[in-house]
C-alpha positions in Angstrom: -0.3 -5.4 12.0 -3.3 -7.3 10.4 -5.7 -8.6 13.0 -8.5 -10.0 10.8 -8.9 -13.3 9.0 -7.7 -14.2 6.5 -4.6 -12.1 7.2 -3.6 -9.6 4.6 -0.3 -10.0 2.7 2.8 -8.8 4.5 4.3 -5.4 3.5 7.2 -7.2 1.7 5.0 -9.6 -0.2 4.6 -9.2 -3.9 0.8 -8.8 -3.5 1.1 -6.3 -0.6 -1.4 -4.0 -2.4 -4.2 -6.5 -1.7 -4.3 -5.6 2.0 -7.4 -3.8 3.3 -7.5 0.0 3.3 -7.7 1.3 6.9 -7.7 5.0 6.1 -7.5 7.1 3.1 -7.3 10.7 1.9 -8.5 10.4 -1.6 -8.4 14.2 -2.1 -4.6 14.0 -1.3 -4.1 10.8 -3.4 -3.1 8.2 -0.8 -4.4 5.3 1.2 -2.9 3.4 4.2 -3.2 -0.3 4.2 -3.5 -2.6 7.3 0.0 -4.1 6.5 1.6 -0.6 7.0 2.0 0.2 3.4 0.9 3.6 2.1 -0.1 3.5 -1.6 -0.4 6.6 -3.8 -2.7 7.2 -6.7 0.3 7.4 -9.1 1.0 3.8 -8.1 4.0 4.6 -5.9 4.3 3.1 -2.4 5.9 3.8 0.9 6.7 0.7 2.9 6.7 0.6 6.7 10.6 0.3 6.8 10.9 3.6 4.9 11.6 2.1 1.5 10.0 3.8 -1.5 8.6 1.8 -4.4 8.6 4.1 -7.5 5.4 4.6 -9.5 4.8 1.9 -12.2 3.3 4.0 -15.0 2.5 2.4 -18.3 4.8 3.3 -21.2 3.3 5.9 -23.5 
């Protein structure tokens, strides 16, 4: 998906959140990255293949 250089990390890479934001709805709490990942403000993620990454909240 990424067409710029250097290319962003792939959606299945550990550093996938480092990809560039292509669109966002901050009022709704999400951003779409150029690698197809959707990240949510609660730290959850939706990968392009439909897998869900649960939020990683710090322990209280």
